[in-house]
C-alpha positions as CSV (number, residue, x, y, z in Angstrom):
1,M,42.0,-11.6,-59.1
2,E,44.4,-10.7,-61.8
3,T,43.4,-8.3,-64.4
4,T,44.7,-8.1,-67.9
5,T,45.7,-4.6,-69.0
6,T,45.6,-5.0,-73.0
7,L,41.9,-3.6,-73.5
8,P,40.1,-5.3,-76.5
9,V,37.6,-3.4,-76.4
10,T,36.6,0.7,-75.8
11,I,33.3,2.1,-73.9
12,T,32.6,6.2,-75.0
13,P,31.9,8.5,-71.8
14,N,28.0,7.9,-73.1
15,A,28.2,3.7,-72.4
16,L,30.1,4.3,-69.8
17,E,28.1,6.8,-68.1
18,E,24.9,4.0,-68.7
19,I,26.6,1.0,-67.7
20,R,27.6,2.4,-64.2
21,Q,24.2,3.4,-63.9
22,L,23.4,-0.2,-64.3
23,F,25.8,-0.7,-61.5
24,T,24.0,1.4,-59.5
25,D,20.7,-0.2,-59.8
26,S,21.6,-3.6,-59.3
27,A,21.7,-5.3,-55.5
28,P,24.9,-3.6,-54.0
29,E,26.3,-6.9,-53.0
30,S,26.2,-8.1,-56.1
31,Q,29.6,-9.5,-57.4
32,K,28.5,-9.8,-61.0
33,M,30.8,-7.7,-63.8
34,L,30.3,-6.9,-67.0
35,R,30.5,-9.5,-69.7
36,I,31.0,-8.4,-73.1
37,G,30.8,-11.0,-75.9
38,V,29.6,-12.8,-78.6
39,K,26.6,-15.8,-79.5
40,G,25.3,-17.1,-82.5
41,G,22.3,-15.8,-83.7
42,G,21.0,-12.6,-85.2
43,C,19.8,-12.2,-88.9
44,S,23.6,-11.8,-89.6
45,G,25.0,-14.7,-87.7
46,L,26.4,-13.7,-84.9
47,S,25.2,-11.5,-81.9
48,Y,26.6,-9.1,-78.7
49,I,26.3,-9.8,-75.4
50,L,26.4,-7.0,-73.1
51,E,25.0,-8.3,-69.3
52,M,26.1,-8.5,-66.1
53,D,27.4,-12.1,-64.9
54,E,29.8,-13.4,-62.9
55,K,33.4,-14.4,-63.5
56,K,34.0,-18.4,-64.7
57,E,37.5,-19.8,-64.4
58,R,38.4,-19.4,-68.1
59,D,37.3,-15.3,-68.0
60,E,40.0,-12.5,-68.4
61,L,39.1,-9.7,-66.2
62,F,39.4,-6.5,-67.3
63,D,39.5,-3.1,-65.7
64,I,37.6,-0.1,-68.3
65,E,37.2,3.1,-66.4
66,G,36.3,2.0,-62.7
67,I,34.0,-1.0,-64.5
68,P,34.8,-4.7,-63.5
69,C,34.5,-6.4,-67.2
70,I,35.2,-10.2,-68.2
71,I,35.3,-11.5,-71.7
72,D,35.8,-15.2,-72.6
73,P,39.3,-15.2,-74.7
74,A,37.7,-17.0,-77.4
75,H,35.5,-13.9,-78.2
76,N,38.7,-11.5,-78.4
77,M,39.2,-12.2,-82.3
78,Y,35.5,-11.1,-83.3
79,L,35.7,-8.0,-80.2
80,F,39.2,-6.5,-80.5
81,G,39.2,-3.1,-81.6
82,L,34.7,-2.9,-81.0
83,E,33.7,0.2,-79.2
84,I,30.9,0.3,-77.3
85,D,28.3,3.4,-77.2
86,W,25.3,4.6,-76.1
87,K,22.8,6.7,-77.7
88,R,19.8,8.8,-76.7
89,G,18.6,10.4,-79.7
90,L,15.4,10.1,-81.3
91,D,16.2,7.7,-84.3
92,A,18.4,5.5,-82.0
93,R,18.6,4.5,-78.3
94,G,20.4,2.3,-76.5
95,F,23.8,0.4,-77.0
96,V,25.7,0.6,-80.5
97,F,28.5,-1.3,-81.3
98,N,31.2,-0.2,-84.0
99,N,33.3,-3.3,-84.6
100,P,36.1,-3.1,-87.2
101,N,35.8,-6.8,-87.6
102,A,32.5,-7.1,-88.8
103,A,32.4,-7.8,-92.4
104,A,28.3,-7.1,-92.2
105,T,25.5,-5.7,-90.0
106,C,22.0,-5.8,-89.7
107,G,20.2,-3.2,-89.4
108,C,19.5,-3.0,-85.7
109,G,23.1,-3.1,-85.3
110,T,23.4,-6.0,-82.8
111,S,23.8,-8.4,-85.3
112,F,27.2,-9.4,-87.1
113,S,29.7,-11.5,-89.6
114,I,32.9,-11.5,-90.0
């Protein structure tokens, strides 16, 4: 399977730790990879996708610090430069998306518009 070398997104060390734990908790025989993408919806128009999935024919494959990631090339224009972080604080817990392409974001931080 061919891996693309130009990474459209970055994942912080905190997020990498959490994602690795999710991979450890999934079935060991699973061939699933981390899907990063967007879909229509949310209060700002687009929502982020961050889930375990199998590679589809048109997906691009990336290796981010040993984590196999797949992205539909149609999503690259929304994701290029995206930073995925993980927060553990009392005021925020979960994945945080810092997207330089977003013109507006919602209060929860998982929805955005261009």
